[in-house]
N, C-alpha and C positions, 0 to 999 in steps of 0.2 A: 499804287506806291510810286511816288515821284521821287527820283533821286537827283538832287541838285547840289550836293556839297561833298567834300572829302569826308565829313562826319557821317554822311549817309553811306558812303562806300565802306567806311570803317565798320559800321553796324552790319552791313551785308557780310563783310569778310569775317566778322567775329564768329559766324556760324561754324567755321572749320576748326576753331581752337578750343582747348579744354577750358572749363570754368575757371575764372580768375585770371586767365591769360589775356594779354592785350597786344594787338598788332600795331606797331607804331607807323606813323607817316614819316617819310624821310625826305630830305631836301636833295635834289639832284644838283649837279654842277651848274646848270643853267639857272638855278634859284627856284625852280618850280618844286612843289611838294606832291608826292605821290603816296598812296596808301599801300603798305606791304600786305601780302596775303592775297592780292588780286588774282594772280595766276592760279594759285592753289584753289581759290574759291571758284574761279572759272571752270577748272577741271571738275570740281565737285558738281557744279551746276550743269555742266554738259552731261554728266552721268544721270542727274535727275531729269533733264530734258529728254534724254534717250529712253528713260523709263516711263515717259509719257506726261511728266509734269509740265504745266504751262503757267501762264499768268505771272505770278511773282518771280518764277525762275527766269522767264523771258525778260522781265524788267531788270532783274539783277545781272543777267548777261549783258544787256544793253548798257547798264551803268558802268561796266568794266571797260568798255571799248575805248574811251578817251585815254584812260590810264595805260592800257595796253599799247596804244599808239605811242604814247609819250615815252615808254620805256623801250620801244623798238621791237616789240614782239612781231608786229606785222611787217617789219623790214626783214626779219629772219624767216618768218613763215607768212608769205603774202596771203591776202584774203582768198585768192584763187585756189591756193593749196587747201585752205580750210573748207572751201566749197566742194572740191573734188572728193570722190569717194562716196561711201554709203553710210557715213555716220551723220545722222540728222542733227545732232547737237553741234558738231563741228561746222556743218553746212550753215546752220543758223548764225553762228558766230561770224563766219565768213561773210554772210549777207549783211549782217549788222556792220561789220567793218567796212565793206564797200559803201554802204549808205553813209556812214560817218565820213569816210574819205572823200566821197563825192559831195559832201555838204548837206545831205539830207538829215533830218532830225532822227536821232536814234532813240526810239521810244516804243515801248510795248504796252499792251493793255494789261490790266491786272484782273485776274479772274478769281 
């Protein structure tokens, strides 16, 4: 699964809402658009990751990283805080965030 557009992130985030509900994209003051539901979906996917799911969940976690940077989540909770501790899903998100921040491609394999 390759995620390349806000529509892709919207499709990922749709998994957390009831049938018939739609999560809108919103425009920030700087004019950029971000998809709502990204943090909630991140938390859901961390739970799945911690339960042993990989592949698609890793891809979906990676897809969220640019939006999470855009809305300032990693200013409030830096990647090092995500990596600390014994939660494997949080650690994975922190590692993805560091890679993104440092300019590496944030990409996971699909199993």
